N, C-alpha and C positions, 0 to 999 in steps of 0.2 A: 805240567809239571807242579810239582807242589811247594809251596814258599812257604816259609814263618814271617809272622807279622809277630812285630817288637814294640809295643806300645810302654814309653815310657815318660814319668812325671815326678811332681814334687809337690807334697802336700803334709803342709805343716799346722801343727796347732789343733788336728783334727785327734780321736784315740782311733784307734790301731783297728778295735774292734766294730768300729764306725763307717771304717778303709774296706773292711773286709768287707762288710755286709752290701756295701752302696756296689761295690765291685765286681759283690758274688751277685747280685741282683742283674747287672748287668751281663753279665760273661753269659748265664743262665739263660737270658734273651736272646743272645748271641748264638747259645747253642741250639737254643729251640726255630732260630731261622736257619742255620745254618750244620749245625749235626758237628762244628768245632768247636772245643771244649776248650777254652784260656784257663791257664793258671798265673795265680798274683805272686810276685814274688817281691820282697824289697832287699835293697842293699844292707849288707850287714855293717859296713863302718859309715853308711848315713842312712839314717831312718826316718828320712824325709824323703827318699828316693824310692819310687816304685816302679816295679814294670810287670806287665802281662804280657806272657808268650802267648800265641795262638797256631798251633799246626798240626797237621797238613791244612792249608791252604790253596784248594784248587783254582779258586774263580778268584782273584785280588778286587775285581770292583765290585763284585756282588758282597763279597765280603766288606770291605768297605763301608757298601751302604747300610748294611745288616747292622755294624759297630755304631757308625752316626745316628742310626735310629733310636738304637737301643741308648745310645747318649741322650 
């Protein structure tokens, strides 16, 4: 079964470009390890709330280990 993984967090006091750069590097590491490409989104009504979406995730445990390692 394929899963979707959603990661929510708040970031304050950091430029959007810096967030995108840092998260982009993490997502590239995860993609290289798992083949799952992440998407980065930000809430329209709260610019401090960000979300990453990863799908389809086939092996949740392996994916979580990869994400932890990338962080």
